[in-house]
N, C-alpha and C positions, 0 to 999 in steps of 0.2 A: 201137849199136842204139837207136832211139827208140821209147819205149813211151808210148802215150796212156792216160791214166786218165780214165774218165768217172764222174762222180758223178750219180746219179739222185736228184733231190730229190722228195719226195712232193708231190703237188699237193693243194691245199686246195679242197674242194668246199663251196660255201656252200649249206646246206640251207634257210635262211630268214634274212631280215633283218627284225627286228621294230622297230616304232616305239618309241623310248625313252620316249615320253610315255604312250601308251595301251596299249602292249605287244601290239598287233595286228600281224599279218603285213603286209608291204608288197607282197606278191606279188599281181599282178593277172592273173587267169587268161588265158593266151594272150599276155601282154605282159611277163612277167618281173617284176622288182622295180621298183616305182615309189616313190621316196622322195626327200626332200630332206635335205641335210646342213648342219648348223650347226657350224662348226669354228673353232678359234682355236689359235694357237701364240704364246704370250706370250714376248717377248724380254727382253733385258737392260734393267734399269731399271724394268720394270713391276712392279706389286704381285704379279703372278703369274709372275714370271720363271721360265722353263724349263717351264712347264706347258703341256700340249696337251689340247685338248678336241675331241671329235667326237660329235655327237648326231644320230642318224638319226630322221627324222620322216616319218610317213605323209602323204599328201596333205592330209587334213583337219587334222591337228595342225600341219603346216607353215603352212597358210594361217591358222589360228587364231593361231599365234605371230606371223606377219607382220602380221596385223590389230592385235595388241597393240603391236607396234613402230611401226606406222603411226599409231596413236592417240597413243602417247608422243611421236612427232615432232610431231603436230598440237598437242598440249598445250604442248610446249616452244617452238613458234614462233607460237602464236596471237596474241601481241601484237607481233610483229615488223612492221616497215613493209611488208615483202614476205613474207607468210606462205607456208608450203609449199603449192604448187599441184599437186603430183604426183598427188594422188588415188589411184586404183587402180593407177597405174603404179609405185608405190613398190617399188623393188628389182628390177623387171622389166628385164632386159637384152636379151632377144630374144623374139620371138613367132614362131610357126609353125615351130619347129625340132623336127620329129617324130623324126628319126633320130639326133640327137646327133652329127652329123658333125664338129663342132669341139670 
């Protein structure tokens, strides 16, 4: 006789995702959660070997952080023969993707 055992795992419901910088909710009424994620998993040989990081950012804090990184890149390349010309496109990989199909 063959007996199947089913294990029902509890589902996790996310009540809210708050920004790790400003501590505000990332929920946009009628559109769910709208947030960016800064993440890293440092591997063997790095100074932070085995550490994982994940920071959730609301839209305002994400673009504030991106602006700081863009400025840092500009400072680091300002005397190069071919300085950074990406401007506002820094980090942008796709435009007009409203439904997150990919």
